[in-house]
Phi, psi and omega in degrees: 000316179297320179298316180296322178296318178298318180295320179295318178297319181295316179298319180295320180296315180296319180298319179295319181297313183291324177295322177293318180295316180294322177296320178295320179296317179296321179295319179294320179294320178295322179294319179298320179296323178293319179297316179296324178293325180291321185262351188265005180242081180300130178082343180264127183257152176254121187294145177299338182281351179281075185298327181298322179289312183293330177295331177295335179274311190269339180249020180286156172260008182282335179266083183277348180200171182298333183287334185296322180297331181275333179273333183266343178238115183274160178297322180297322179293321179293318179294322177296319177297319181292319187272331187247339181227061185300322182296319179296320178295317178298317179295321178301315179296315180298315181298317181297314179295321180299316178298319180295318181295317180293321179295318178294323181291332182264006180081009177048069176297163187301330180294343181258002184300315181295319178299315181297316182292326176296319177297318179298317182291322178295315180294320178299326182285319190265339184301316180303327181281337171287321182290330185286347177259122185298326180291330182267348190300327180264013185301314185291346179254355181236318179117330181222144179300139176090347179270161178278199180293149179292138179292137180280144179175158183293334183272346182274137176292158179294154177303154181300323180296319181295319176296320180296311181297318179298319179293317180297318179297318177297319182291335178294342179234040181264118179302139179071356177249313177233346179223158176285132183293133177285320178232140181277112181257352179085158182291337182274345181230068179292157180291147176278110186293338179289340181247356183291142176273099185293343178294341176280348186243029175301138193290328189215148176287150180155237182293120175073007182205119187263341186268134177267109187283342183082161181204174177225166178297328179296313179292319180298322180296319179293318178300316184300314183289326176293318178293324178295326176295320176299316177301318180296320177298319183284345185285006175303336178298332182286342187256008174239127180297148180295144179290149181292334181273005179083357179286140180292146177289139183298129179237098184296327179300311181290325180299316179291315185298324184266005181267177180289352176289344177273099184285348179262013187300312183294307179297328178291318178300310181293325178296315180296312183296316181291323179298319180290312188283340179270353185285130176235102184293338182278326180065233181279358176080020178290122182301137176062019180296323183290340178279342181262324182233125181289138178276106182279350183271336184299317178302324178295318180296318181297311182289331175294317177296321180294319179293323176300317179303316186290313185287332177283343178265352184294134176246125180266131183295148177298335182290130179276130177229185179292344181242006178229113185265131182284142175267201182298147179060027174075010181257124177286163180220152174274115184299324182292320174295323178297314180294322178297320182287342184265358174294132187219346183282139179298327179297319179291318178300316180297321178297315181292314183295318179296320181295314182293316181292327178297316181287325179291326181276351182301314179293346183269354183295139178241133179232162179288335179260112183300132176071014183278346183249136179292135179243136178254158186232035182257030185295326181292317177297320181294321178295323178294316179298316179298318178300312181295323181291319176295325182286324185271332186232097182293333177296322176295319178300316180292327176295318180299322187273348186277354178224174180285001177298338179297335179290335175292339173272324184296314186298310177296328177296314178294325177299314181291326175299313182290321184286333186259001193295333183258002184257113182295333181286349182246025178297323178300318176299320177300317181296314182294324176297316180294320180296321178295315179295324177295320178296316181292322184291346177288354180248139184301321185299331180296314178298323180293320182293336181294346181281355178290139183299137178270111185243322181285115184272118178261141182293097177225143180275067176237164181300146174290132182212161172240113184183207185248185181290338174296321175298317179300317179301312182295318183294318179293318179297319178298320180295319180296317183291319188270335184232013182277172179292152185296337180286356179270357181305320178297345180274352183302316179302315181295318180299314180289328176298321177299315179294322176300316183297324183266347187300326179294349185246002180278107188282330183203111175265143179287170178295325182295308181292327176296319178295325179294318178297318177297323179295318177298320179297317181292322183287314184286341183267003175293137185304320183298329179279318180300323187263011182289325175208184189278357185236350183301328183293344178299327180296327178293321177300317179297314182295319177297323178294323176299310180299317181297318180299316181291320180295317184285324190246339182225043184293320190300319185264002186245050179295330179296317179290321177300319179298318179294323178296318179294317178302323184256033184296334179295331178297315182288324178294321178291327176296320180290342183238039178298126179292139180240356180291143187304320183297316180293320180297316179293330184279342186301310179300323181292319180295322179295316184287335184283344181280137177270160179303321182293320179295318180296321181294321181292336180294336182254010184296325180301318182293315183291322179294316180296321179297323181293324182290340183260003186298323182289338181268358182236048187297326182296317179278339181299319181299321183280331192254338191297331183288350184239015181299321181289319181291335177294334184273024178293143179237150181268064186250351184298332180303313181281329180296321180289339180264007174099001180269157180297153181273065180233025182291156178091345181292331181299314182296319182291317182292321182296331182250024185293322179298318182291322180294316181296320180294322179293323181296335180283339185245335182244129175291143179266139179295166185295336176273095182282104182273114182243062184299324183293340182265117178290144178270123186266337182302136183270154172088354180267181186290332181294327176295321177297320180296322179303319181295326182293310184294336181300328183291347181276351183280158179227118183291339182273346185275136176231120180290135179243164180297318181296321181294317181294316180295332182296325180252343180297318182289348179263357180299125181280069184264354188301314184295314182294316181295324177294319177300314180296322180298326183274314191273325184302312177299322180294317181293318179296322181293316181291329177293320181286316183294318184260357179064039183287134173233001182252129181294335181297324179293322179291322178297321177297320178296317180292328180296329181262002179280169179211151178235024181298126179082356183257338182270161175298164180302131181304135178281154177294145179289124181253119179252126177261117184259156179290132178237117180286152175212176185297326180294313179292325178297317179293319177299316182300317181293319178296317178298317181299313180291329174297320177297315181295323178301314184284330185278343180258077179249351178227087002279161181280083189299313187249008182296139176066025172253160187273081179284137182246345182291328179212169181261132179258121178252119181265126182254000000 
């Protein structure tokens, strides 16, 4: 009997499943037929009064999810509808907005939920194709294609866009549709959304709201699709090319949404911010839980973060219109930026910082069970939100910097810098990471926090080291400069500026990071690189400023860096004696090109040979340095190689100073990391070849170094502090090496640790901090980058795919 009952239940379940599947298929086919009927009659219009036809579109059961609208309605059909049946498209938009407005006015009872979601999906599908046509772009603000803005007046109805935004905002706080009802009013007496206090229905506890209201997957799905529709409305910015003067293109949708006419601005802002910052993708930490049960909350968090990026970047024009209300002194304001700037409680700052850092560090988590932890991929949106919050709320910036919590932001940022350095498609991510670090480095506390020991090991292909977060910063920057993509060359100034800003506060750099700084100095000071264009020598100024700051303010704990400066003293002496006579300057490129790789390599053999002989005596540093010996030998030769010249650059510098190098090798032990910058690496396929290609992009074939140009900046080189240090310490180190017969670098490091330069150095220079200064160009770049991120991140469903975007270029691979 039990067996028969089980069989009967199984048959009933299978029958129900197939009937549901067949019913869904039939609904989709009926919907497709309606769409073809809508688009298949050129010149023939369907009257708005034909309710039976329009009900087949908006009350269908064929759109079971957001993806269905994209699979059942093709781009070609939407464009055909727009170009050949304009009246039908206009009626479709009016009908969809009308249904949303009526649903919001009636409290959206459960019987209308399917109707509302179908309208939302239809509008999300067709709006991008309306925006891509210039004649249709103002349709929602005028009423008819080709007309201007609707004239304001008491007798004129509000623009269609204003009705749409108002209805969507009301629906975002509709009990039983997007939020849990606070009071049960029954299905026959729904709440009036026009009078509801939406502050009682904030989605998540956190900033400005202490009570956790709870949610369900059903409510989250509705919130997600409504927010995606808002993003689609605001995406009109993608279909207008950026202005040549850097001014943002007017976006009426955002102007209305961010103005005081939006009565839900405050609860929506706190709901979005709290939803993002309260999200924990790991949950209780059950291994592989995400592979068994789908996370229905993650899509809401992603679209909430994306919407935050857009509304916090919105700029309202100074001109007052019917949809932009002027604030004090005639200046309009973005309400969402205003609310962000007014957050002031430490509890709220801590909640936001913990939430953002938790999500940014999530992809970096390592577990013993591979793939057992859920990973999120919204790091670009989170970095944009963090950037905007630091920019808008200086109190939040100071809160971030006053504790070591800022390091929880630093590590994932450095991880993405290192991970993205060779990928041309992620250059934008590199820029936003560098801009954030530049903003943070402008404050003293950031440099102080870098002295905390780096203990949590994140999977990065950088040398193994024992040190602090300052070492990590230097190592990642060195990796970006030497092995990054050629499009990152403009970032070199910013990267070194960050190190300059924090250098007065770095108490102790490891031998590995000190060697990297020395390597950059040696590479950038080669004549062929300095004279390649009119700006390369700026990098030398930055590096010298780094050395000077550490020598003047943190000499006692940085014996490793002092040792590297002494080892490379010939580099600084050659800088002080750069030839400026025309004949020598003209001969430099020829001398560089005339050297063969083998000759160049032999020029640095004393150093490398000596380093090899000392490897057994430097076991402590060997562990840290041996993995990077090859990358240390990177040469800046790609510039000439790409222009057809042999890859033998750098040999001039090595050959010119060979006598000095050999003499130093006889008296000073060389560390186990034999840095042979002057010798180009000929082996193909390694990282040094990639580095060569990057520096090559900095050259300029039209630039010719002149005597006046070299003399103009040579006399400004801040070499006094380094040369004075060398003048004092080099004789002492050489004497102790000869007297005691030292061949181990550890003994010299001990000597340097107990040395002092008190009273011997020039008067300490004032600490100069270079802070990030926004301008119209960076603002326009930031806005373009933001929309590019949103374009790529919205592929399920593909909201903007295959539309004619003009703000940026889409390259399909």
